[in-house]
DOLUM-138836 format. One record per residue (C-alpha): residue in three letters; x, y, z. Coordinates in Angstrom, 3 decimals, padded with zeros to 6 digits. Each point is the difference from the previous one (the first is absolute). Example, Ala and Ser with C-alpha at 12.3 -4.5 7.8 and 13.67 -1.06 7.14 Angstrom:
2
+---------+----------+----------+----------+
| residuo |        x |        y |        z |
+---------+----------+----------+----------+
|     ala |  012.300 | -004.500 |  007.800 |
|     ser |  001.370 |  003.440 | -000.660 |
+---------+----------+----------+----------+
//
This chain:
458
+---------+----------+----------+----------+
| residuo |        x |        y |        z |
+---------+----------+----------+----------+
|     met |  073.667 |  049.908 |  103.179 |
|     ala |  000.532 |  000.677 | -003.691 |
|     asn |  000.751 | -003.343 | -001.603 |
|     val |  001.845 | -000.236 | -003.249 |
|     gly | -000.687 | -003.664 | -000.452 |
|     asn | -003.751 |  000.542 | -000.499 |
|     gln |  000.104 |  000.278 | -003.754 |
|     leu | -002.697 | -001.235 | -002.352 |
|     pro |  001.200 | -002.703 | -002.409 |
|     thr | -002.859 |  000.800 | -002.358 |
|     gln |  001.057 |  003.623 | -000.413 |
|     ala |  000.571 |  000.885 | -003.656 |
|     val |  003.435 |  001.582 | -000.112 |
|     ser |  001.989 |  000.521 | -003.179 |
|     lys |  003.252 | -001.790 | -000.473 |
|     pro |  003.204 |  001.986 |  000.327 |
|     pro |  001.150 |  001.646 | -003.206 |
|     ser |  002.381 | -001.762 | -002.307 |
|     gly |  003.690 |  000.455 |  000.670 |
|     lys | -000.396 |  000.084 |  003.824 |
|     his |  000.501 | -003.440 |  001.533 |
|     gly |  000.266 | -001.085 |  003.585 |
|     asn | -001.128 |  001.666 |  003.189 |
|     val |  002.202 |  003.100 | -000.301 |
|     leu | -002.004 |  003.123 | -000.704 |
|     pro |  001.898 |  002.577 | -002.078 |
|     leu | -000.302 |  003.750 |  000.642 |
|     trp | -000.732 |  002.651 | -002.615 |
|     gly |  001.277 |  003.580 |  000.176 |
|     asn |  001.972 |  001.446 |  002.893 |
|     glu |  001.114 | -002.762 |  002.348 |
|     lys |  000.541 |  002.405 |  002.928 |
|     thr | -003.081 |  002.255 | -000.031 |
|     met | -002.586 | -002.540 | -001.261 |
|     asn | -001.052 |  002.735 | -002.488 |
|     leu | -001.697 |  001.898 |  002.862 |
|     asn | -000.485 |  003.754 |  000.072 |
|     pro |  003.110 |  001.629 |  001.594 |
|     met | -002.084 |  001.907 |  002.530 |
|     ile | -001.841 | -003.140 |  001.110 |
|     leu |  003.243 | -001.985 |  000.155 |
|     thr |  001.754 |  002.589 |  002.170 |
|     asn | -002.974 |  000.135 |  002.373 |
|     val | -000.069 | -003.806 |  000.204 |
|     leu |  003.717 | -000.240 |  000.783 |
|     ser | -000.219 |  002.762 |  002.638 |
|     ser | -003.195 | -001.194 |  001.695 |
|     pro |  000.464 | -001.478 |  003.512 |
|     tyr | -002.501 | -002.754 | -000.826 |
|     phe |  002.238 | -001.307 | -002.800 |
|     lys |  003.288 |  000.538 |  001.849 |
|     val | -001.021 | -001.435 |  003.384 |
|     gln | -003.006 | -002.321 | -000.224 |
|     leu |  000.439 | -001.426 | -003.494 |
|     tyr |  003.727 | -000.432 |  000.551 |
|     glu | -000.778 | -002.757 |  002.503 |
|     leu | -002.003 | -001.970 | -002.598 |
|     lys |  002.348 | -002.376 | -001.792 |
|     thr | -002.279 | -002.558 | -001.701 |
|     tyr | -002.696 |  000.074 | -002.628 |
|     his | -002.671 | -001.412 |  002.345 |
|     glu |  000.608 |  002.690 |  002.627 |
|     val | -000.428 |  002.731 | -002.614 |
|     val | -003.265 | -001.568 | -001.212 |
|     asp | -001.340 | -000.089 |  003.574 |
|     glu |  001.000 |  003.660 |  000.422 |
|     ile | -001.944 |  000.858 | -003.179 |
|     tyr | -003.050 | -001.773 |  001.386 |
|     phe |  000.041 |  001.972 |  003.264 |
|     lys |  001.219 |  003.444 | -001.123 |
|     val | -001.165 |  000.719 | -003.568 |
|     thr | -003.447 |  001.615 | -000.337 |
|     his |  000.461 |  001.723 | -003.374 |
|     ile |  002.499 |  000.058 | -002.858 |
|     glu |  000.363 |  003.769 | -000.462 |
|     pro |  003.624 |  001.284 |  000.214 |
|     trp | -000.726 |  002.660 |  002.678 |
|     glu | -001.959 | -000.076 |  003.216 |
|     lys | -003.215 |  002.030 |  000.245 |
|     gly |  000.495 |  003.737 |  000.649 |
|     ser |  003.818 | -000.164 |  000.021 |
|     arg |  000.539 |  001.379 | -003.498 |
|     lys | -001.264 |  003.478 | -000.913 |
|     thr |  000.151 |  000.900 | -003.697 |
|     ala | -002.632 |  002.772 | -000.049 |
|     gly |  001.039 |  002.908 | -002.202 |
|     gln |  002.933 | -001.852 | -001.583 |
|     thr |  000.243 | -000.447 | -003.739 |
|     gly |  002.356 | -001.555 | -002.519 |
|     met |  002.816 | -002.145 |  001.324 |
|     cys | -000.661 |  001.059 |  003.601 |
|     gly | -003.502 | -001.358 |  000.404 |
|     gly | -002.191 | -003.010 | -000.166 |
|     val |  001.240 | -002.932 | -001.986 |
|     arg |  003.742 |  000.121 | -000.164 |
|     gly |  000.635 |  000.517 |  003.711 |
|     val |  002.979 |  002.308 | -000.478 |
|     gly | -000.954 |  003.086 |  001.995 |
|     thr | -001.023 | -001.112 |  003.455 |
|     gly |  000.123 | -003.303 |  001.793 |
|     gly | -002.074 | -001.435 |  002.798 |
|     ile | -000.343 | -003.086 |  002.171 |
|     val |  000.594 | -002.967 | -002.272 |
|     ser | -002.510 | -002.833 |  000.351 |
|     thr |  000.742 | -003.381 |  001.526 |
|     ala | -001.028 | -001.620 | -003.294 |
|     phe |  002.880 |  001.549 | -001.935 |
|     cys |  002.452 | -000.657 |  002.853 |
|     leu | -000.928 | -003.671 | -000.091 |
|     leu |  000.097 |  000.002 | -003.816 |
|     tyr |  003.619 |  001.176 |  000.082 |
|     lys |  000.705 | -002.526 |  002.769 |
|     leu | -001.186 | -002.753 | -002.359 |
|     phe |  002.336 |  001.404 | -002.641 |
|     thr |  002.945 | -000.263 |  002.403 |
|     leu | -000.827 | -003.689 |  000.579 |
|     lys |  000.411 | -000.729 | -003.753 |
|     leu | -003.170 | -002.063 | -000.398 |
|     thr | -000.034 | -003.187 | -002.002 |
|     arg | -002.650 | -000.958 | -002.545 |
|     lys | -001.639 | -002.365 |  002.463 |
|     gln | -000.170 |  002.638 |  002.747 |
|     leu | -001.498 |  002.549 | -002.372 |
|     met | -002.646 | -002.499 | -001.101 |
|     gly | -000.750 | -000.603 |  003.659 |
|     leu | -000.610 |  003.724 |  000.479 |
|     ile | -002.401 |  000.474 | -002.919 |
|     thr | -001.986 | -003.165 |  000.841 |
|     his | -000.188 |  000.579 |  003.754 |
|     thr | -003.396 | -000.581 |  001.643 |
|     asp |  000.289 |  001.824 |  003.345 |
|     ser |  000.031 |  003.663 | -001.043 |
|     pro | -000.516 |  001.803 | -003.304 |
|     tyr |  002.738 |  002.476 |  000.947 |
|     ile |  002.598 | -002.792 | -000.092 |
|     arg | -001.095 | -000.737 | -003.565 |
|     ala | -000.053 |  003.699 | -000.902 |
|     leu |  003.605 |  000.485 |  001.121 |
|     gly |  000.992 | -003.070 | -002.031 |
|     phe | -001.603 |  001.462 | -003.143 |
|     met |  001.620 |  003.355 |  000.681 |
|     tyr |  003.370 | -001.737 |  000.410 |
|     ile | -000.507 | -001.496 | -003.467 |
|     arg | -000.901 |  003.428 | -001.453 |
|     tyr |  003.183 |  001.591 |  001.344 |
|     thr |  002.576 | -002.763 | -000.559 |
|     gln | -001.052 | -002.124 | -003.002 |
|     pro |  000.491 |  000.843 | -003.711 |
|     pro | -002.975 |  001.745 | -001.696 |
|     thr | -000.295 | -002.826 | -002.528 |
|     asp | -000.670 | -002.509 |  002.812 |
|     leu | -002.611 |  002.008 |  001.913 |
|     leu | -002.952 | -001.339 | -001.967 |
|     asp |  001.202 | -003.580 |  000.508 |
|     trp |  000.178 |  000.557 |  003.773 |
|     tyr | -003.407 |  001.741 |  000.230 |
|     asp | -001.869 | -002.089 | -002.562 |
|     gly | -001.691 | -002.389 |  002.419 |
|     phe | -001.073 |  002.728 |  002.456 |
|     leu | -001.565 |  002.692 | -002.214 |
|     asp | -003.526 | -001.192 |  000.923 |
|     asp |  000.690 | -000.534 |  003.707 |
|     glu | -002.926 |  001.338 |  002.074 |
|     glu |  001.655 |  000.229 |  003.424 |
|     asp | -000.514 |  003.487 |  001.456 |
|     leu |  002.508 |  002.246 |  001.790 |
|     asp |  000.177 |  003.640 |  000.996 |
|     val |  003.118 |  001.501 | -001.560 |
|     lys | -000.266 |  003.567 |  001.327 |
|     ala |  001.452 |  001.273 |  003.265 |
|     gly | -002.898 |  000.673 |  002.341 |
|     gly | -002.437 | -001.995 | -002.136 |
|     gly | -002.415 |  001.011 | -002.702 |
|     cys |  001.402 | -001.701 | -003.129 |
|     val | -001.102 | -003.644 | -000.100 |
|     met |  000.869 | -001.967 | -003.130 |
|     thr |  000.515 | -003.583 | -001.038 |
|     ile |  003.322 | -001.704 | -000.698 |
|     gly | -000.866 | -000.122 | -003.706 |
|     glu | -000.750 |  003.723 | -000.185 |
|     met |  003.241 |  000.769 |  001.817 |
|     leu |  002.015 | -002.123 | -002.439 |
|     arg | -001.670 |  001.652 | -003.000 |
|     ser |  000.951 |  003.412 |  001.396 |
|     phe |  003.593 | -001.257 |  000.507 |
|     leu |  000.142 | -000.957 | -003.687 |
|     thr | -001.723 |  003.042 | -001.526 |
|     lys |  001.028 |  002.929 |  002.271 |
|     leu |  003.368 |  001.279 |  001.144 |
|     glu | -001.381 |  001.982 |  002.958 |
|     trp | -000.707 | -001.658 |  003.313 |
|     phe | -001.256 |  002.631 |  002.474 |
|     ser |  003.064 |  002.244 |  000.530 |
|     thr |  002.682 | -002.030 | -001.782 |
|     leu |  000.810 | -001.527 | -003.394 |
|     phe |  000.596 | -003.549 | -001.160 |
|     pro |  002.874 | -000.815 | -002.407 |
|     arg | -000.883 |  000.929 | -003.570 |
|     ile | -001.111 | -002.668 | -002.433 |
|     pro |  001.308 |  000.269 | -003.606 |
|     val | -002.564 |  001.121 | -002.566 |
|     pro | -000.121 | -003.233 | -002.051 |
|     val | -000.417 | -002.079 |  003.193 |
|     gln | -002.689 |  002.367 |  001.244 |
|     lys | -001.913 | -000.304 | -003.283 |
|     met |  000.137 | -003.763 |  000.215 |
|     ile | -001.279 |  000.080 |  003.601 |
|     asp | -002.853 |  002.354 | -000.928 |
|     gln | -001.073 | -002.213 | -002.914 |
|     asn |  000.043 | -003.065 |  002.234 |
|     leu | -002.082 |  001.730 |  002.701 |
|     lys | -002.557 |  001.238 | -002.547 |
|     ala | -000.338 | -003.489 | -001.488 |
|     arg | -000.529 | -001.484 |  003.467 |
|     pro | -003.623 |  000.466 |  001.205 |
|     arg | -000.476 |  000.638 |  003.685 |
|     lys | -001.783 | -002.699 |  001.954 |
|     val | -003.140 |  000.910 |  001.912 |
|     ala |  000.355 | -000.665 |  003.703 |
|     gln | -002.279 | -002.798 |  001.211 |
|     lys | -001.625 |  000.421 |  003.397 |
|     asp |  000.673 | -002.821 |  002.425 |
|     pro | -002.683 | -001.117 |  002.442 |
|     gln |  002.461 |  000.570 |  002.825 |
|     glu |  000.148 |  003.736 | -000.749 |
|     glu | -003.752 |  000.364 |  000.545 |
|     glu |  000.004 | -000.877 |  003.681 |
|     ala | -001.534 |  001.612 |  003.053 |
|     pro |  000.652 |  003.731 |  000.736 |
|     ala |  001.789 | -001.033 |  003.172 |
|     glu |  002.924 | -001.314 | -002.035 |
|     ala | -000.029 |  003.208 | -002.066 |
|     gly |  000.287 |  001.999 |  003.212 |
|     arg |  002.927 | -002.134 |  001.066 |
|     gln |  001.718 |  000.597 | -003.310 |
|     gly | -000.581 |  003.765 |  000.425 |
|     glu |  001.670 | -000.146 |  003.394 |
|     arg |  002.896 | -001.855 | -001.533 |
|     arg |  000.340 |  002.665 | -002.651 |
|     his |  000.390 |  002.688 |  002.656 |
|     ser |  002.660 | -001.984 |  001.843 |
|     arg |  003.681 |  000.599 | -000.635 |
|     thr |  000.667 | -003.524 | -001.293 |
|     pro | -000.935 | -000.677 | -003.634 |
|     arg | -003.317 | -001.703 | -000.430 |
|     arg | -000.038 | -003.441 | -001.495 |
|     thr | -002.277 | -000.295 | -002.996 |
|     pro | -000.955 | -003.477 | -001.146 |
|     ser |  001.647 | -000.709 | -003.333 |
|     pro | -002.212 | -001.517 | -002.701 |
|     arg |  002.770 | -002.437 | -000.857 |
|     arg |  000.175 | -001.339 |  003.552 |
|     ser | -002.335 | -002.917 |  000.751 |
|     pro | -002.145 |  000.513 |  003.137 |
|     lys |  000.661 | -003.590 |  001.126 |
|     arg |  003.769 |  000.582 |  000.166 |
|     ser |  001.256 | -000.201 |  003.575 |
|     arg |  002.885 |  002.008 |  001.356 |
|     ser |  000.642 | -002.099 |  003.078 |
|     arg |  003.250 | -001.344 | -001.416 |
|     ser |  001.324 |  003.470 | -000.827 |
|     his | -001.094 |  001.291 |  003.417 |
|     his |  001.830 | -002.818 |  001.845 |
|     arg |  002.997 |  000.449 | -002.239 |
|     glu |  000.174 |  003.746 |  000.766 |
|     arg | -000.533 | -000.609 |  003.715 |
|     asp |  002.829 | -002.562 |  000.075 |
|     arg |  002.292 |  002.280 | -001.959 |
|     his | -000.645 |  003.163 |  002.043 |
|     gly | -000.654 | -001.508 |  003.427 |
|     pro | -002.035 |  001.572 |  002.840 |
|     ser |  001.049 |  003.550 | -000.954 |
|     tyr | -002.113 | -000.195 | -003.123 |
|     asp | -003.091 | -001.003 |  002.031 |
|     arg |  000.657 |  002.912 |  002.310 |
|     glu |  000.099 |  002.371 | -002.924 |
|     leu | -003.317 | -001.369 | -001.244 |
|     glu | -001.557 |  000.437 |  003.442 |
|     arg |  001.334 |  003.543 |  000.210 |
|     glu | -001.415 |  000.787 | -003.427 |
|     arg | -003.404 | -001.385 |  000.992 |
|     asp |  000.043 |  001.949 |  003.279 |
|     arg |  000.900 |  003.163 | -001.874 |
|     gln | -002.902 | -000.521 | -002.430 |
|     arg | -002.375 | -000.595 |  002.927 |
|     lys |  001.189 |  003.171 |  001.690 |
|     glu | -000.510 |  001.915 | -003.218 |
|     arg | -003.555 | -001.291 | -000.289 |
|     glu | -000.739 |  000.850 |  003.639 |
|     gly |  001.493 |  003.444 | -000.488 |
|     lys | -002.156 |  000.550 | -003.078 |
|     asp | -003.105 | -001.056 |  001.941 |
|     arg |  000.916 |  002.370 |  002.801 |
|     asp |  000.554 |  002.812 | -002.451 |
|     arg | -003.410 | -000.633 | -001.524 |
|     gly | -001.667 |  000.022 |  003.436 |
|     asp |  001.831 |  003.203 |  000.929 |
|     arg | -001.076 |  001.612 | -003.268 |
|     glu | -003.640 | -000.930 |  000.578 |
|     arg |  000.141 |  001.354 |  003.537 |
|     arg |  001.565 |  003.215 | -001.214 |
|     arg | -002.667 |  000.338 | -002.658 |
|     ser | -002.796 | -000.491 |  002.551 |
|     arg |  001.613 |  002.480 |  002.347 |
|     ser |  000.433 |  002.510 | -002.788 |
|     ala | -003.679 | -000.407 | -000.953 |
|     asp | -001.088 |  000.626 |  003.613 |
|     arg |  002.263 |  003.002 |  000.205 |
|     asn | -001.432 |  001.396 | -003.216 |
|     gln | -003.546 | -000.332 |  001.357 |
|     asp |  000.974 |  001.766 |  003.230 |
|     arg |  001.632 |  002.755 | -001.985 |
|     arg | -003.114 |  000.467 | -002.137 |
|     glu | -002.223 |  000.261 |  003.095 |
|     arg |  002.372 |  002.486 |  001.563 |
|     lys | -000.008 |  002.034 | -003.169 |
|     arg | -003.793 |  000.087 | -000.032 |
|     ser | -000.158 |  001.052 |  003.669 |
|     his |  002.603 |  002.659 | -000.527 |
|     ser | -001.639 |  001.324 | -003.179 |
|     ser | -002.807 |  001.766 |  001.921 |
|     ser |  002.451 |  001.532 |  002.458 |
|     arg |  002.112 |  001.108 | -002.939 |
|     asp | -003.010 |  001.765 | -001.561 |
|     arg | -000.635 |  001.870 |  003.236 |
|     arg |  003.598 |  000.948 |  000.261 |
|     thr |  000.000 |  001.260 | -003.567 |
|     glu | -003.041 |  002.208 |  000.720 |
|     arg |  001.693 |  001.458 |  003.057 |
|     arg |  003.141 |  000.575 | -001.932 |
|     glu | -001.911 |  001.776 | -002.760 |
|     lys | -001.628 |  002.313 |  002.544 |
|     glu |  003.323 |  000.662 |  001.620 |
|     arg |  001.459 |  000.655 | -003.428 |
|     asp | -002.725 |  002.566 | -000.750 |
|     gly |  000.641 |  001.788 |  003.295 |
|     gly |  003.674 | -000.259 | -000.573 |
|     glu | -000.373 |  001.524 | -003.460 |
|     asp | -001.724 |  003.066 |  001.468 |
|     arg |  002.753 |  000.353 |  002.520 |
|     asn |  002.571 | -000.349 | -002.691 |
|     arg | -001.673 |  002.704 | -002.061 |
|     lys |  000.082 |  002.413 |  002.951 |
|     lys |  003.611 | -000.841 |  000.621 |
|     glu |  000.774 |  000.628 | -003.651 |
|     arg | -001.697 |  003.396 |  000.098 |
|     asp |  001.922 |  001.005 |  003.100 |
|     his |  003.114 | -001.303 | -001.588 |
|     his | -000.620 |  002.094 | -003.157 |
|     lys | -000.534 |  003.086 |  002.158 |
|     asp |  003.215 | -000.631 |  001.843 |
|     arg |  001.725 | -000.454 | -003.320 |
|     gly | -001.270 |  003.396 | -001.196 |
|     val |  001.291 |  001.705 |  003.135 |
|     asp |  003.301 | -001.739 | -000.364 |
|     arg |  000.221 |  001.073 | -003.629 |
|     asp | -000.576 |  003.661 |  000.914 |
|     arg |  002.615 | -000.178 |  002.708 |
|     ser |  002.441 | -001.632 | -002.351 |
|     arg | -000.608 |  002.744 | -002.591 |
|     glu |  000.666 |  002.727 |  002.576 |
|     arg |  003.153 | -001.778 |  001.062 |
|     lys |  001.116 | -000.200 | -003.587 |
|     asn | -000.638 |  003.721 | -000.558 |
|     arg |  001.911 |  000.877 |  003.145 |
|     gly |  002.831 | -002.167 | -001.044 |
|     glu |  000.131 |  001.625 | -003.425 |
|     val |  000.114 |  003.499 |  001.571 |
|     asp |  002.769 | -001.070 |  002.374 |
|     glu |  001.939 | -001.484 | -002.875 |
|     arg | -000.275 |  003.228 | -002.003 |
|     arg |  001.224 |  002.057 |  002.941 |
|     his |  002.836 | -002.350 |  000.566 |
|     lys |  000.981 |  000.244 | -003.682 |
|     asp | -000.045 |  003.831 |  000.129 |
|     asp |  002.203 | -000.029 |  003.101 |
|     arg |  002.419 | -002.322 | -001.720 |
|     asp |  000.187 |  002.235 | -003.069 |
|     arg |  000.644 |  003.084 |  002.124 |
|     his |  002.663 | -001.728 |  002.010 |
|     arg |  001.697 | -001.125 | -003.217 |
|     glu | -000.029 |  003.523 | -001.432 |
|     glu |  001.503 |  001.385 |  003.204 |
|     lys |  002.713 | -002.578 | -000.126 |
|     lys |  000.737 |  000.857 | -003.601 |
|     thr |  000.312 |  003.737 |  000.798 |
|     lys |  002.301 | -000.698 |  002.935 |
|     arg |  002.144 | -002.237 | -002.120 |
|     ser |  000.252 |  002.651 | -002.733 |
|     ser |  001.019 |  002.728 |  002.514 |
|     arg |  002.560 | -002.318 |  001.537 |
|     ser |  001.426 | -000.825 | -003.373 |
|     arg |  000.324 |  003.711 | -000.862 |
|     ser |  001.813 |  000.784 |  003.243 |
|     arg |  002.264 | -002.941 | -000.625 |
|     asp |  000.822 |  001.287 | -003.483 |
|     arg |  000.855 |  003.428 |  001.378 |
|     lys |  002.258 | -001.427 |  002.665 |
|     his |  001.627 | -002.165 | -002.557 |
|     lys |  000.718 |  002.985 | -002.273 |
|     glu |  001.458 |  001.991 |  002.884 |
|     asp |  002.221 | -002.867 |  000.983 |
|     lys |  001.199 | -000.309 | -003.556 |
|     ser |  000.856 |  003.696 | -000.209 |
|     arg |  001.839 | -000.154 |  003.306 |
|     lys |  001.959 | -002.975 | -001.155 |
|     arg |  000.912 |  001.770 | -003.208 |
|     glu |  001.262 |  003.083 |  001.873 |
|     arg |  002.016 | -002.135 |  002.337 |
|     ser |  001.550 | -001.927 | -002.865 |
|     his |  000.829 |  003.279 | -001.809 |
|     ser |  001.695 |  001.434 |  003.090 |
|     arg |  001.921 | -003.208 |  000.459 |
|     glu |  001.229 |  000.184 | -003.564 |
|     lys |  001.177 |  003.603 |  000.514 |
|     asp |  001.874 | -001.006 |  003.162 |
|     arg |  001.617 | -002.827 | -001.879 |
|     glu |  001.127 |  002.350 | -002.780 |
|     arg |  001.515 |  002.401 |  002.523 |
|     asp |  001.820 | -002.788 |  001.761 |
|     gly |  001.342 | -001.205 | -003.331 |
|     glu |  001.310 |  003.435 | -000.927 |
|     ala |  001.725 |  000.374 |  003.358 |
|     arg |  001.590 | -003.371 | -000.317 |
|     ser |  001.221 |  000.779 | -003.524 |
|     his |  001.527 |  003.275 |  001.206 |
|     lys |  001.809 | -001.744 |  002.811 |
|     arg |  001.315 | -002.565 | -002.412 |
|     ser |  001.302 |  002.677 | -002.383 |
|     arg |  001.862 |  001.766 |  002.893 |
|     ser |  001.554 | -003.226 |  001.128 |
|     lys |  001.146 | -000.666 | -003.521 |
|     glu |  001.621 |  003.417 | -000.308 |
|     arg |  001.786 | -000.466 |  003.334 |
|     ser |  001.315 | -003.363 | -001.043 |
|     his |  001.178 |  001.487 | -003.281 |
|     his |  001.897 |  002.794 |  001.742 |
|     gln |  001.567 | -002.454 |  002.347 |
|     arg |  001.139 | -002.132 | -002.896 |
|     glu |  001.475 |  002.976 | -001.807 |
|     ser |  001.826 |  001.168 |  003.112 |
|     ser |  001.364 | -003.464 |  000.589 |
|     asn |  001.217 | -000.118 | -003.571 |
|     asp |  001.731 |  003.344 |  000.295 |
|     his |  001.658 | -001.058 |  003.196 |
|     ala |  001.250 | -003.167 | -001.609 |
|     lys |  001.379 |  001.883 | -002.941 |
|     his |  001.760 |  002.397 |  002.258 |
|     ser |  001.516 | -002.796 |  002.008 |
|     asp |  001.247 | -001.657 | -003.138 |
|     arg |  001.632 |  003.130 | -001.142 |
|     arg |  001.803 |  000.386 |  003.280 |
|     arg |  001.233 | -003.536 | -000.177 |
|     ser |  001.252 |  000.478 | -003.463 |
|     gln |  001.845 |  003.172 |  000.991 |
|     ser |  001.544 | -001.631 |  002.996 |
|     thr |  001.292 | -002.829 | -002.083 |
|     glu |  001.546 |  002.276 | -002.458 |
+---------+----------+----------+----------+
//
């Protein structure tokens, strides 16, 4: 449906800078990351939309058609998918370092265009496209990320006063013109929760001077914009639909017919493209019918809630009188109950006094019993001590007697031993004398025998 061939020949576009000839479009900066934020690039490469659906798109025209159907904003993250509350410094907000989210289809398709290596003619077709402002916005953003800073003003020069509107925020709420968006691209580094490549200071000064010297053009109201409110309502319904709304460009002539582009797209895509259009129209109709049903249901609920509130008020009024009567009865019952409680308290205090007296008597009795028990214990201990002392004395006496007996016995034993020793010594002395006499007699006998021998020999 998105046709690249519908380009305006009267569009004022600056010539390519000097030193760059031909249709080849050079790249500035990192040729692999397209100078994107690392967090956004990693989320793009890991998203199933980029890996599965965009992988099937091989041509420039298919990518442009996908932009027409899928892109509804040009913010890097989808609404509500990135939470940066309470984060400061490098972890929050602009730089996108701390936490990721669901990357938007716009940035997935922007990186898909980078992988196709666009030519100068294709890029001019993007920024001068007439079907959707989001196709043009992605073309300008492609220029901001991939072209040298010195050439940015030459690319944007013919579009700084463009009055075509688009909503750049996820979920809506930030409508701006193409010219305002391009001025923010040139003067600010921040774009929602990411950063553009830095522009050198001398180049930035030159761009600022050029923008200050250029007066902004006042938007002229066309008679077509001041039409019936029915068309305004239709445009409001288109805004709420998922597909991007088509805003009439001031550069596009109202007499221009798109029959040729429509037939060309139908021939190129075949019956499947018509089916997709019918499905899209049916989906929009169903959405409108669902919205109408929701409105009717809301009105019915409101009427029912109003009736219920009236019934509740009447019931409250009817019950108010009965409540007053009940409160009077309760007060009377409370008064009677208070008297009863007072009597019960008096009886309870009397019972407490009796219980206190009884407890005092019990305490006194217990103290007396404890004293008696202590006296009995002391007496029993004294008796035990006396018995132990008498036993110890008797033991000492017995011990002394045993010692004396042992001493006498030992003394008598020693005397017996001395007597035995004397008797033994006497016996030994007698045996010695006997042996001495025997020896002497044997010697005399030997001498006598020798003498006889000697005489006999002679």
